DSSP file (Angstrom, degrees, kcal/mol; ACC not computed):
  #  RESIDUE AA STRUCTURE BP1 BP2  ACC     N-H-->O    O-->H-N    N-H-->O    O-->H-N    TCO  KAPPA ALPHA  PHI   PSI    X-CA   Y-CA   Z-CA
    1    1 A X    >>        0   0    0      0, 0.0     4,-1.4     0, 0.0     3,-0.6   0.000 360.0 360.0 360.0 -44.6    0.0    0.0    0.0
    2    2 A X  H 3>  +     0   0    0      1,-0.2     4,-0.9     2,-0.2     0, 0.0   0.836 360.0  57.7 -65.7 -29.5    2.8    2.4    0.9
    3    3 A X  H 3> S+     0   0    0      1,-0.2     4,-0.6     2,-0.2    -1,-0.2   0.787 108.9  44.5 -70.0 -27.2    4.5    1.7   -2.3
    4    4 A X  H <> S+     0   0    0     -3,-0.6     4,-2.0     2,-0.1    -1,-0.2   0.692 100.1  70.5 -86.9 -23.0    1.5    2.7   -4.4
    5    5 A X  H  X S+     0   0    0     -4,-1.4     4,-2.5     2,-0.2     5,-0.2   0.914  95.7  50.0 -65.1 -43.4    0.7    5.9   -2.4
    6    6 A X  H  X S+     0   0    0     -4,-0.9     4,-2.4     2,-0.2    -1,-0.2   0.951 113.9  43.8 -64.9 -51.4    3.8    7.9   -3.6
    7    7 A X  H  X S+     0   0    0     -4,-0.6     4,-2.6     1,-0.2    -1,-0.2   0.885 114.7  51.1 -60.4 -37.6    3.2    7.2   -7.4
    8    8 A X  H  X S+     0   0    0     -4,-2.0     4,-2.3     2,-0.2    -1,-0.2   0.908 110.8  47.3 -65.6 -42.0   -0.5    7.8   -7.0
    9    9 A X  H  X S+     0   0    0     -4,-2.5     4,-2.4     2,-0.2    -2,-0.2   0.885 112.7  50.4 -66.8 -39.0    0.1   11.2   -5.3
   10   10 A X  H  X S+     0   0    0     -4,-2.4     4,-2.5     2,-0.2    -2,-0.2   0.928 110.8  49.0 -63.4 -45.2    2.6   12.1   -8.0
   11   11 A X  H  X S+     0   0    0     -4,-2.6     4,-2.8     1,-0.2    -2,-0.2   0.917 112.6  46.9 -62.0 -43.4    0.2   11.2  -10.7
   12   12 A X  H  X S+     0   0    0     -4,-2.3     4,-2.3     2,-0.2    -1,-0.2   0.888 112.2  51.2 -65.6 -39.7   -2.6   13.3   -9.0
   13   13 A X  H  X S+     0   0    0     -4,-2.4     4,-2.2     2,-0.2    -2,-0.2   0.920 112.4  45.5 -62.8 -44.6   -0.2   16.2   -8.5
   14   14 A X  H  X S+     0   0    0     -4,-2.5     4,-2.7     2,-0.2     5,-0.2   0.931 113.3  50.3 -62.3 -46.8    0.8   16.1  -12.2
   15   15 A X  H  X S+     0   0    0     -4,-2.8     4,-2.3     1,-0.2    -2,-0.2   0.892 111.3  48.1 -60.9 -39.0   -2.7   15.8  -13.4
   16   16 A X  H  X S+     0   0    0     -4,-2.3     4,-2.3     2,-0.2    -1,-0.2   0.885 111.3  49.7 -68.3 -39.7   -3.8   18.7  -11.2
   17   17 A X  H  X S+     0   0    0     -4,-2.2     4,-2.2     2,-0.2    -2,-0.2   0.891 112.0  48.8 -66.3 -39.6   -0.9   20.9  -12.5
   18   18 A X  H  X S+     0   0    0     -4,-2.7     4,-2.7     2,-0.2    -2,-0.2   0.897 111.0  50.7 -66.7 -38.3   -1.8   20.1  -16.1
   19   19 A X  H  X S+     0   0    0     -4,-2.3     4,-2.5    -5,-0.2    -2,-0.2   0.908 110.4  48.8 -63.1 -42.0   -5.4   20.9  -15.4
   20   20 A X  H  X S+     0   0    0     -4,-2.3     4,-2.2     2,-0.2    -2,-0.2   0.910 112.4  48.2 -66.0 -41.2   -4.5   24.2  -13.9
   21   21 A X  H  X S+     0   0    0     -4,-2.2     4,-2.4     2,-0.2    -2,-0.2   0.932 112.6  48.6 -63.3 -46.5   -2.2   25.1  -16.9
   22   22 A X  H  X S+     0   0    0     -4,-2.7     4,-2.6     1,-0.2    -2,-0.2   0.902 111.5  50.2 -60.2 -42.7   -5.0   24.1  -19.4
   23   23 A X  H  X S+     0   0    0     -4,-2.5     4,-2.2     1,-0.2    -1,-0.2   0.889 111.0  48.6 -63.1 -39.9   -7.6   26.2  -17.5
   24   24 A X  H  X S+     0   0    0     -4,-2.2     4,-2.2     2,-0.2    -1,-0.2   0.891 111.2  50.3 -68.4 -38.3   -5.3   29.2  -17.5
   25   25 A X  H  X S+     0   0    0     -4,-2.4     4,-2.1     2,-0.2    -2,-0.2   0.944 112.0  47.3 -64.9 -45.4   -4.6   28.8  -21.2
   26   26 A X  H  X S+     0   0    0     -4,-2.6     4,-2.8     1,-0.2    -2,-0.2   0.880 109.4  54.2 -62.8 -38.8   -8.3   28.6  -22.0
   27   27 A X  H  X S+     0   0    0     -4,-2.2     4,-2.1     2,-0.2    -1,-0.2   0.914 109.1  48.1 -60.4 -43.0   -9.0   31.6  -19.8
   28   28 A X  H  X S+     0   0    0     -4,-2.2     4,-2.2     2,-0.2    -2,-0.2   0.901 111.0  50.6 -64.7 -41.4   -6.4   33.6  -21.8
   29   29 A X  H  X S+     0   0    0     -4,-2.1     4,-2.1     1,-0.2    -2,-0.2   0.939 112.1  47.1 -62.0 -48.7   -7.9   32.5  -25.1
   30   30 A X  H  X S+     0   0    0     -4,-2.8     4,-2.3     1,-0.2    -1,-0.2   0.848 110.0  52.9 -61.7 -35.2  -11.4   33.5  -23.9
   31   31 A X  H  X S+     0   0    0     -4,-2.1     4,-2.4     2,-0.2    -1,-0.2   0.909 109.0  49.4 -66.4 -43.4  -10.2   36.8  -22.7
   32   32 A X  H  X S+     0   0    0     -4,-2.2     4,-2.1     2,-0.2    -2,-0.2   0.879 110.9  50.2 -61.6 -39.3   -8.6   37.6  -26.0
   33   33 A X  H  X S+     0   0    0     -4,-2.1     4,-2.4     2,-0.2    -2,-0.2   0.900 109.8  51.0 -65.4 -41.1  -11.8   36.6  -27.8
   34   34 A X  H  X S+     0   0    0     -4,-2.3     4,-2.3     2,-0.2    -2,-0.2   0.911 109.6  50.0 -63.8 -41.9  -13.8   38.9  -25.4
   35   35 A X  H  X S+     0   0    0     -4,-2.4     4,-2.3     2,-0.2    -2,-0.2   0.918 111.8  48.5 -61.6 -43.7  -11.4   41.8  -26.2
   36   36 A X  H  X S+     0   0    0     -4,-2.1     4,-2.0     1,-0.2    -2,-0.2   0.905 112.5  47.8 -64.2 -41.0  -11.8   41.2  -29.9
   37   37 A X  H  X S+     0   0    0     -4,-2.4     4,-2.3     2,-0.2    -1,-0.2   0.853 110.3  52.1 -70.6 -33.4  -15.6   41.1  -29.7
   38   38 A X  H  X S+     0   0    0     -4,-2.3     4,-2.5     2,-0.2    -2,-0.2   0.898 109.3  50.3 -68.7 -37.9  -15.7   44.3  -27.6
   39   39 A X  H  X S+     0   0    0     -4,-2.3     4,-2.0     2,-0.2    -2,-0.2   0.891 111.4  47.9 -62.8 -38.8  -13.6   46.1  -30.2
   40   40 A X  H  X S+     0   0    0     -4,-2.0     4,-2.2     2,-0.2    -2,-0.2   0.900 111.0  52.0 -67.0 -40.0  -16.0   44.9  -32.9
   41   41 A X  H  X S+     0   0    0     -4,-2.3     4,-2.4     2,-0.2    -2,-0.2   0.922 109.2  49.9 -61.2 -45.4  -19.0   46.0  -30.7
   42   42 A X  H  X S+     0   0    0     -4,-2.5     4,-2.2     1,-0.2    -1,-0.2   0.916 110.1  50.2 -60.3 -42.5  -17.4   49.5  -30.3
   43   43 A X  H  X S+     0   0    0     -4,-2.0     4,-2.4     1,-0.2    -1,-0.2   0.899 111.2  49.1 -63.6 -39.1  -16.8   49.8  -34.1
   44   44 A X  H  X S+     0   0    0     -4,-2.2     4,-2.7     2,-0.2    -1,-0.2   0.866 108.2  53.5 -69.4 -34.3  -20.4   48.8  -34.7
   45   45 A X  H  X S+     0   0    0     -4,-2.4     4,-2.3     2,-0.2    -1,-0.2   0.913 109.8  48.7 -66.5 -39.5  -21.7   51.4  -32.2
   46   46 A X  H  X S+     0   0    0     -4,-2.2     4,-2.1     2,-0.2    -2,-0.2   0.943 113.0  46.9 -61.7 -46.5  -19.7   54.1  -34.0
   47   47 A X  H  X S+     0   0    0     -4,-2.4     4,-2.5     1,-0.2    -2,-0.2   0.901 110.1  53.9 -60.7 -40.0  -21.1   53.0  -37.3
   48   48 A X  H  X S+     0   0    0     -4,-2.7     4,-2.2     1,-0.2    -1,-0.2   0.913 108.3  48.8 -62.1 -43.5  -24.6   52.9  -35.9
   49   49 A X  H  X S+     0   0    0     -4,-2.3     4,-2.0     1,-0.2    -1,-0.2   0.889 111.6  49.8 -62.7 -39.2  -24.3   56.5  -34.6
   50   50 A X  H  X S+     0   0    0     -4,-2.1     4,-2.4     2,-0.2    -2,-0.2   0.895 110.6  50.2 -63.8 -41.2  -23.0   57.6  -38.1
   51   51 A X  H  X S+     0   0    0     -4,-2.5     4,-2.6     2,-0.2    -2,-0.2   0.871 109.7  50.5 -66.1 -38.3  -26.0   55.8  -39.8
   52   52 A X  H  X S+     0   0    0     -4,-2.2     4,-2.2     2,-0.2    -1,-0.2   0.877 110.8  48.7 -69.8 -36.0  -28.5   57.5  -37.5
   53   53 A X  H  X S+     0   0    0     -4,-2.0     4,-1.8     2,-0.2    -2,-0.2   0.916 112.3  49.1 -66.2 -41.4  -27.0   60.9  -38.2
   54   54 A X  H  X S+     0   0    0     -4,-2.4     4,-2.5     1,-0.2    -2,-0.2   0.921 111.2  50.6 -60.8 -43.8  -27.1   60.2  -41.9
   55   55 A X  H  X S+     0   0    0     -4,-2.6     4,-2.0     1,-0.2    -1,-0.2   0.911 108.4  50.6 -62.7 -43.2  -30.7   59.1  -41.6
   56   56 A X  H  < S+     0   0    0     -4,-2.2     4,-0.3     1,-0.2    -1,-0.2   0.857 111.1  50.6 -62.9 -33.6  -31.7   62.2  -39.7
   57   57 A X  H >< S+     0   0    0     -4,-1.8     3,-0.8     1,-0.2    -2,-0.2   0.924 113.6  43.1 -68.5 -43.5  -30.1   64.3  -42.4
   58   58 A X  H 3< S+     0   0    0     -4,-2.5    -2,-0.2     1,-0.2    -1,-0.2   0.760 110.4  55.8 -74.6 -23.5  -31.8   62.5  -45.3
   59   59 A X  T 3< S+     0   0    0     -4,-2.0    -1,-0.2    -5,-0.2    -2,-0.2   0.334  71.5 126.9 -97.6   9.2  -35.2   62.4  -43.7
   60   60 A X    <>  -     0   0    0     -3,-0.8     4,-2.4    -4,-0.3     5,-0.2  -0.373  68.6-121.4 -59.6 145.3  -35.6   66.1  -43.0
   61   61 A X  H  > S+     0   0    0      1,-0.2     4,-2.4     2,-0.2     5,-0.2   0.922 110.6  48.8 -60.5 -46.7  -38.9   67.3  -44.5
   62   62 A X  H  > S+     0   0    0      1,-0.2     4,-2.0     2,-0.2    -1,-0.2   0.870 111.5  50.0 -64.6 -35.0  -37.4   69.8  -46.8
   63   63 A X  H  > S+     0   0    0      2,-0.2     4,-2.4     1,-0.2    -1,-0.2   0.923 111.4  48.7 -66.4 -44.5  -34.8   67.4  -48.1
   64   64 A X  H  X S+     0   0    0     -4,-2.4     4,-2.2     1,-0.2    -2,-0.2   0.901 112.3  48.3 -62.7 -42.0  -37.5   64.8  -48.8
   65   65 A X  H  X S+     0   0    0     -4,-2.4     4,-2.3    -5,-0.2    -1,-0.2   0.898 111.5  49.9 -67.7 -40.3  -39.6   67.3  -50.6
   66   66 A X  H  X S+     0   0    0     -4,-2.0     4,-2.9    -5,-0.2     5,-0.4   0.940 111.8  47.4 -65.0 -45.0  -36.7   68.6  -52.7
   67   67 A X  H  X>S+     0   0    0     -4,-2.4     4,-1.7     1,-0.2     5,-1.3   0.896 111.6  52.3 -64.6 -39.4  -35.7   65.1  -53.8
   68   68 A X  H  <5S+     0   0    0     -4,-2.2     6,-2.6    -5,-0.2     4,-0.3   0.900 115.2  40.4 -61.7 -42.6  -39.3   64.3  -54.6
   69   69 A X  H  <5S+     0   0    0     -4,-2.3     4,-0.5     4,-0.2    -2,-0.2   0.937 124.7  34.6 -73.1 -47.0  -39.7   67.3  -56.8
   70   70 A X  H  <5S+     0   0    0     -4,-2.9    -3,-0.2    -5,-0.2    -2,-0.2   0.960 129.2  26.5 -78.1 -52.5  -36.3   67.2  -58.5
   71   71 A X  T  <5S+     0   0    0     -4,-1.7    -3,-0.2    -5,-0.4    -2,-0.1   0.891 132.8  31.7 -81.3 -40.3  -35.5   63.5  -58.9
   72   72 A X  S   <S-     0   0    0     -5,-1.3    -3,-0.2    -4,-0.3    -1,-0.2   0.488  95.4-131.2 -98.1  -4.7  -38.9   61.9  -59.0
   73   73 A X        +     0   0    0     -4,-0.5    -4,-0.2    -6,-0.3     2,-0.2   0.885  51.3 157.3  51.6  45.5  -40.7   64.8  -60.7
   74   74 A X        -     0   0    0     -6,-2.6     2,-0.3    -9,-0.1    -1,-0.2  -0.622  17.8-179.8 -96.6 157.9  -43.4   64.7  -58.2
   75   75 A X        -     0   0    0     -2,-0.2     2,-0.2     0, 0.0    -6,-0.0  -0.954  36.2 -87.9-149.6 165.8  -45.7   67.6  -57.3
   76   76 A X        -     0   0    0     -2,-0.3     2,-0.0     1,-0.1     0, 0.0  -0.572  51.7-108.9 -76.2 141.5  -48.6   68.4  -55.0
   77   77 A X        -     0   0    0     -2,-0.2     2,-0.1     1,-0.1    -1,-0.1  -0.350  29.6-114.0 -69.9 150.8  -52.0   67.5  -56.4
   78   78 A X    >>  -     0   0    0      1,-0.1     3,-1.7    -2,-0.0     4,-0.6  -0.443  32.0-106.0 -75.5 158.6  -54.4   70.3  -57.4
   79   79 A X  G >4 S+     0   0    0      1,-0.3     3,-1.0     2,-0.2    -1,-0.1   0.858 120.8  56.2 -55.4 -37.3  -57.6   70.6  -55.5
   80   80 A X  G 34 S+     0   0    0      1,-0.2    -1,-0.3     3,-0.0    -3,-0.0   0.648 103.3  56.0 -74.6  -9.0  -59.7   69.1  -58.4
   81   81 A X  G <4 S+     0   0    0     -3,-1.7    -1,-0.2     2,-0.0     2,-0.2   0.567  89.6  96.0 -92.7  -9.3  -57.4   66.1  -58.3
   82   82 A X    <<  -     0   0    0     -3,-1.0     2,-0.4    -4,-0.6    -3,-0.0  -0.568  54.0-165.4 -84.1 143.0  -58.1   65.3  -54.7
   83   83 A X        -     0   0    0     -2,-0.2     2,-0.6     2,-0.0    -3,-0.0  -0.998   7.3-153.5-128.3 124.4  -60.8   62.9  -53.6
   84   84 A X        -     0   0    0     -2,-0.4     2,-0.4     2,-0.0    -2,-0.0  -0.889  10.1-159.2-103.1 123.8  -61.9   62.8  -49.9
   85   85 A X        -     0   0    0     -2,-0.6     2,-0.4     2,-0.0    -2,-0.0  -0.831   5.5-167.9-104.0 136.9  -63.3   59.5  -48.7
   86   86 A X              0   0    0     -2,-0.4    -2,-0.0     1,-0.0     0, 0.0  -0.955 360.0 360.0-122.6 145.0  -65.5   59.3  -45.7
   87   87 A X              0   0    0     -2,-0.4    -1,-0.0     0, 0.0    -2,-0.0   0.482 360.0 360.0 -69.7 360.0  -66.5   56.1  -43.9
């Protein structure tokens, strides 16, 4: 029994050390992944802000009306062209 105890303890110690090293390695890999994903998130937040600013610029009433008149050749209907529907 005493002869088996020392090799068994050595084996358990080595297995524990290898497990700790593996856990630390995985932790570092996951941390690097987290940093990469956070950087991507920050870039997307900047892009989202720019898109919102661009959308607010393009959807101003005056801008929409100008584009409708110039590019689409649209105009307001005359009163005789309007039809009012009532329920």
